[in-house]
MARMARDO-83750 format. One record per residue (C-alpha): residue number from 1; residue in one letter; x, y, z. Coordinates in steps of 0.05 Angstrom, whole numbers, always signed. Each point is the difference from the previous one (the first is absolute). Layout:
% MARMARDO-83750
<i: NUM | aa: A | x: X | y: Y | z: Z> .
...
END
This chain:
% MARMARDO-83750
<i: 1 | aa: X | x: +1641 | y: +2318 | z: +2981> .
<i: 2 | aa: X | x: -45 | y: -34 | z: +68> .
<i: 3 | aa: X | x: -13 | y: -71 | z: -19> .
<i: 4 | aa: X | x: -77 | y: -17 | z: +8> .
<i: 5 | aa: X | x: -37 | y: -58 | z: -19> .
<i: 6 | aa: X | x: -18 | y: +40 | z: -57> .
<i: 7 | aa: X | x: +54 | y: +20 | z: -35> .
<i: 8 | aa: X | x: +54 | y: -38 | z: +32> .
<i: 9 | aa: X | x: +73 | y: +21 | z: -34> .
<i: 10 | aa: X | x: +64 | y: -34 | z: +22> .
<i: 11 | aa: X | x: +62 | y: +50 | z: +24> .
<i: 12 | aa: X | x: +54 | y: +4 | z: -52> .
<i: 13 | aa: X | x: +37 | y: -43 | z: +41> .
<i: 14 | aa: X | x: -52 | y: -51 | z: +2> .
<i: 15 | aa: X | x: -8 | y: -9 | z: -73> .
<i: 16 | aa: X | x: +85 | y: -4 | z: -6> .
<i: 17 | aa: X | x: -1 | y: -49 | z: +64> .
<i: 18 | aa: X | x: -53 | y: -48 | z: -42> .
<i: 19 | aa: X | x: +37 | y: +13 | z: -63> .
<i: 20 | aa: X | x: +79 | y: -12 | z: +30> .
<i: 21 | aa: X | x: -36 | y: -60 | z: +35> .
<i: 22 | aa: X | x: -42 | y: -35 | z: -43> .
<i: 23 | aa: X | x: +44 | y: -67 | z: -19> .
<i: 24 | aa: X | x: -4 | y: -65 | z: -53> .
<i: 25 | aa: X | x: -15 | y: -54 | z: +45> .
<i: 26 | aa: X | x: +18 | y: -79 | z: -24> .
<i: 27 | aa: X | x: -22 | y: -35 | z: +64> .
<i: 28 | aa: X | x: -67 | y: +8 | z: +18> .
<i: 29 | aa: X | x: -45 | y: -30 | z: +62> .
<i: 30 | aa: X | x: -52 | y: -47 | z: -25> .
<i: 31 | aa: X | x: -59 | y: +37 | z: +26> .
<i: 32 | aa: X | x: -29 | y: +40 | z: -70> .
<i: 33 | aa: X | x: -19 | y: +77 | z: +16> .
<i: 34 | aa: X | x: -73 | y: +12 | z: -9> .
<i: 35 | aa: X | x: -37 | y: -1 | z: -67> .
<i: 36 | aa: X | x: -24 | y: +74 | z: +16> .
<i: 37 | aa: X | x: +67 | y: +25 | z: +18> .
<i: 38 | aa: X | x: +21 | y: -18 | z: -75> .
<i: 39 | aa: X | x: -62 | y: +27 | z: -31> .
<i: 40 | aa: X | x: +13 | y: +60 | z: +37> .
<i: 41 | aa: X | x: +74 | y: -1 | z: -29> .
<i: 42 | aa: X | x: -29 | y: -9 | z: -65> .
<i: 43 | aa: X | x: -41 | y: +65 | z: +12> .
<i: 44 | aa: X | x: +51 | y: +45 | z: +15> .
<i: 45 | aa: X | x: +58 | y: -32 | z: -56> .
<i: 46 | aa: X | x: -66 | y: +28 | z: -56> .
<i: 47 | aa: X | x: +23 | y: +69 | z: +29> .
<i: 48 | aa: X | x: +74 | y: +4 | z: -30> .
<i: 49 | aa: X | x: +0 | y: +56 | z: -50> .
<i: 50 | aa: X | x: +3 | y: -25 | z: -71> .
<i: 51 | aa: X | x: -1 | y: +34 | z: -61> .
<i: 52 | aa: X | x: -63 | y: +11 | z: -35> .
<i: 53 | aa: X | x: -43 | y: -29 | z: +47> .
<i: 54 | aa: X | x: +17 | y: -65 | z: -40> .
<i: 55 | aa: X | x: -2 | y: -46 | z: +73> .
<i: 56 | aa: X | x: +36 | y: -46 | z: -42> .
<i: 57 | aa: X | x: +15 | y: -59 | z: +68> .
<i: 58 | aa: X | x: -35 | y: -61 | z: +4> .
<i: 59 | aa: X | x: -7 | y: -40 | z: +70> .
<i: 60 | aa: X | x: -7 | y: -68 | z: +15> .
<i: 61 | aa: X | x: -16 | y: -35 | z: +61> .
<i: 62 | aa: X | x: +22 | y: -68 | z: -2> .
<i: 63 | aa: X | x: -27 | y: -63 | z: +43> .
<i: 64 | aa: X | x: +23 | y: -63 | z: +7> .
<i: 65 | aa: X | x: -11 | y: -32 | z: -66> .
<i: 66 | aa: X | x: +33 | y: +57 | z: -36> .
<i: 67 | aa: X | x: +56 | y: +8 | z: +49> .
<i: 68 | aa: X | x: +17 | y: -80 | z: -8> .
<i: 69 | aa: X | x: -7 | y: +12 | z: -76> .
<i: 70 | aa: X | x: +62 | y: +53 | z: +3> .
<i: 71 | aa: X | x: +50 | y: -50 | z: +60> .
<i: 72 | aa: X | x: -19 | y: -50 | z: -52> .
<i: 73 | aa: X | x: +26 | y: +26 | z: -54> .
<i: 74 | aa: X | x: +60 | y: +32 | z: +39> .
<i: 75 | aa: X | x: +11 | y: -70 | z: +19> .
<i: 76 | aa: X | x: +8 | y: -20 | z: -61> .
<i: 77 | aa: X | x: +39 | y: +47 | z: -24> .
<i: 78 | aa: X | x: +61 | y: -2 | z: +53> .
<i: 79 | aa: X | x: -10 | y: -76 | z: -5> .
<i: 80 | aa: X | x: +18 | y: +4 | z: -73> .
<i: 81 | aa: X | x: +66 | y: +52 | z: +10> .
<i: 82 | aa: X | x: +20 | y: -18 | z: +69> .
<i: 83 | aa: X | x: -30 | y: -71 | z: +17> .
<i: 84 | aa: X | x: -46 | y: -41 | z: +51> .
<i: 85 | aa: X | x: +36 | y: +36 | z: +60> .
<i: 86 | aa: X | x: -4 | y: +63 | z: -14> .
<i: 87 | aa: X | x: -71 | y: +3 | z: -24> .
<i: 88 | aa: X | x: -22 | y: -41 | z: +67> .
<i: 89 | aa: X | x: +34 | y: +72 | z: +44> .
<i: 90 | aa: X | x: -42 | y: +42 | z: -51> .
<i: 91 | aa: X | x: -69 | y: -37 | z: +4> .
<i: 92 | aa: X | x: +10 | y: +11 | z: +85> .
<i: 93 | aa: X | x: +19 | y: +63 | z: -7> .
<i: 94 | aa: X | x: -58 | y: +26 | z: -43> .
<i: 95 | aa: X | x: -54 | y: -48 | z: +24> .
<i: 96 | aa: X | x: +25 | y: +38 | z: +71> .
<i: 97 | aa: X | x: -17 | y: +70 | z: -34> .
<i: 98 | aa: X | x: -75 | y: +24 | z: +35> .
<i: 99 | aa: X | x: -15 | y: +49 | z: -58> .
<i: 100 | aa: X | x: -7 | y: +10 | z: -70> .
<i: 101 | aa: X | x: -14 | y: +54 | z: -55> .
<i: 102 | aa: X | x: +19 | y: +3 | z: -66> .
<i: 103 | aa: X | x: +5 | y: +82 | z: -31> .
<i: 104 | aa: X | x: -6 | y: +10 | z: -76> .
<i: 105 | aa: X | x: -5 | y: +52 | z: -42> .
<i: 106 | aa: X | x: -36 | y: +9 | z: -54> .
<i: 107 | aa: X | x: +32 | y: +4 | z: -71> .
<i: 108 | aa: X | x: -1 | y: +56 | z: -44> .
<i: 109 | aa: X | x: +20 | y: +10 | z: -73> .
<i: 110 | aa: X | x: +32 | y: +69 | z: +14> .
<i: 111 | aa: X | x: +68 | y: -15 | z: +34> .
<i: 112 | aa: X | x: +5 | y: +65 | z: +29> .
<i: 113 | aa: X | x: -73 | y: -9 | z: +25> .
<i: 114 | aa: X | x: +27 | y: -73 | z: +20> .
<i: 115 | aa: X | x: +65 | y: +25 | z: +41> .
<i: 116 | aa: X | x: -51 | y: +41 | z: +43> .
<i: 117 | aa: X | x: -41 | y: -45 | z: +10> .
<i: 118 | aa: X | x: +49 | y: -52 | z: +35> .
<i: 119 | aa: X | x: +27 | y: +52 | z: +34> .
<i: 120 | aa: X | x: -74 | y: +21 | z: +34> .
<i: 121 | aa: X | x: -4 | y: -78 | z: +19> .
<i: 122 | aa: X | x: +62 | y: +7 | z: +30> .
<i: 123 | aa: X | x: -21 | y: +48 | z: +33> .
<i: 124 | aa: X | x: -72 | y: -40 | z: +26> .
<i: 125 | aa: X | x: +49 | y: -43 | z: +26> .
<i: 126 | aa: X | x: +40 | y: +41 | z: +44> .
<i: 127 | aa: X | x: -65 | y: +31 | z: +31> .
<i: 128 | aa: X | x: -23 | y: -69 | z: +7> .
<i: 129 | aa: X | x: +62 | y: -19 | z: +36> .
<i: 130 | aa: X | x: +11 | y: +60 | z: +49> .
<i: 131 | aa: X | x: -81 | y: -4 | z: +24> .
<i: 132 | aa: X | x: +18 | y: -72 | z: +15> .
<i: 133 | aa: X | x: +54 | y: +19 | z: +39> .
<i: 134 | aa: X | x: -34 | y: +47 | z: +41> .
<i: 135 | aa: X | x: -51 | y: -57 | z: +14> .
<i: 136 | aa: X | x: +62 | y: -49 | z: +29> .
<i: 137 | aa: X | x: +4 | y: -40 | z: -75> .
<i: 138 | aa: X | x: +58 | y: +1 | z: -43> .
<i: 139 | aa: X | x: +9 | y: -18 | z: -70> .
<i: 140 | aa: X | x: +51 | y: -32 | z: -54> .
<i: 141 | aa: X | x: -10 | y: +22 | z: -74> .
<i: 142 | aa: X | x: +23 | y: -41 | z: -43> .
<i: 143 | aa: X | x: +10 | y: -11 | z: -85> .
<i: 144 | aa: X | x: +45 | y: -71 | z: +8> .
<i: 145 | aa: X | x: +0 | y: -57 | z: -57> .
<i: 146 | aa: X | x: -71 | y: -25 | z: +16> .
<i: 147 | aa: X | x: -36 | y: +70 | z: -20> .
<i: 148 | aa: X | x: +35 | y: -5 | z: -58> .
<i: 149 | aa: X | x: -22 | y: -62 | z: -25> .
<i: 150 | aa: X | x: -69 | y: -1 | z: -47> .
<i: 151 | aa: X | x: -35 | y: -50 | z: +45> .
<i: 152 | aa: X | x: +5 | y: +45 | z: +55> .
<i: 153 | aa: X | x: -47 | y: +36 | z: -32> .
<i: 154 | aa: X | x: -36 | y: -51 | z: -26> .
<i: 155 | aa: X | x: -9 | y: -38 | z: +71> .
<i: 156 | aa: X | x: -31 | y: +71 | z: +23> .
<i: 157 | aa: X | x: -45 | y: +16 | z: -67> .
<i: 158 | aa: X | x: +34 | y: +57 | z: -9> .
<i: 159 | aa: X | x: +4 | y: +26 | z: -71> .
<i: 160 | aa: X | x: +75 | y: +7 | z: -15> .
<i: 161 | aa: X | x: -19 | y: +51 | z: -67> .
<i: 162 | aa: X | x: -40 | y: +46 | z: +46> .
<i: 163 | aa: X | x: +31 | y: +2 | z: +68> .
<i: 164 | aa: X | x: +82 | y: -2 | z: +14> .
<i: 165 | aa: X | x: +10 | y: -27 | z: +76> .
<i: 166 | aa: X | x: +34 | y: +54 | z: +45> .
<i: 167 | aa: X | x: +13 | y: -48 | z: +62> .
<i: 168 | aa: X | x: -11 | y: -57 | z: +35> .
<i: 169 | aa: X | x: -22 | y: +23 | z: +73> .
<i: 170 | aa: X | x: +8 | y: -33 | z: +59> .
<i: 171 | aa: X | x: -24 | y: +11 | z: +67> .
<i: 172 | aa: X | x: +1 | y: +1 | z: +77> .
<i: 173 | aa: X | x: +7 | y: +9 | z: +64> .
<i: 174 | aa: X | x: +82 | y: -1 | z: +1> .
<i: 175 | aa: X | x: +41 | y: -61 | z: +42> .
<i: 176 | aa: X | x: +65 | y: +50 | z: -23> .
<i: 177 | aa: X | x: -2 | y: +69 | z: -24> .
<i: 178 | aa: X | x: +81 | y: +19 | z: -23> .
<i: 179 | aa: X | x: +41 | y: +50 | z: +3> .
<i: 180 | aa: X | x: +25 | y: +43 | z: -53> .
<i: 181 | aa: X | x: +43 | y: +61 | z: -28> .
<i: 182 | aa: X | x: -6 | y: +52 | z: -57> .
<i: 183 | aa: X | x: +47 | y: +37 | z: -28> .
<i: 184 | aa: X | x: +13 | y: +68 | z: +31> .
<i: 185 | aa: X | x: -41 | y: +64 | z: -34> .
<i: 186 | aa: X | x: +67 | y: +25 | z: -31> .
<i: 187 | aa: X | x: +15 | y: -58 | z: -37> .
<i: 188 | aa: X | x: -65 | y: +0 | z: -35> .
<i: 189 | aa: X | x: -11 | y: +68 | z: +1> .
<i: 190 | aa: X | x: +20 | y: +48 | z: -54> .
<i: 191 | aa: X | x: -4 | y: +66 | z: -12> .
<i: 192 | aa: X | x: -7 | y: +38 | z: -69> .
<i: 193 | aa: X | x: -8 | y: +75 | z: -12> .
END
């Protein structure tokens, strides 16, 4: 397909490269990406496949106050479990993260629909992270202990009865980009006649 401004389509090699090179980022440069870029990423995320068009995802862009509530909660959890030194290290690391986004999934009383909705939200997160990666912005998708604490929902004014957490996403320009390996295809692809 010819690439024009009206109908750009990446080549198969370009798409494969984007998919293969996206990495989880743990260390970020301090400058946050522009707010407009995050809005564009959410716009792209919402095009993820979702059975019955439930569009179950919710995105919460955290400002400084919300970010600080989560940091304080996490520091309290680490302090209780690992002590003051570990809590100080955790606070310093988390305060250095430039961008914070929480993704939730609307709950469904139908177990099958709930499973499909959660999977759709995971696809939406993947869309978002790939879009940001294509703009030089990395993400870390975390579901650590702090996100499972009921106070996490309370501090962000999210109704835990109506929504479940899919992930806390950190984002920013990578300071380091790790290299990883994957199992070879022959170890994970099985043919059945």
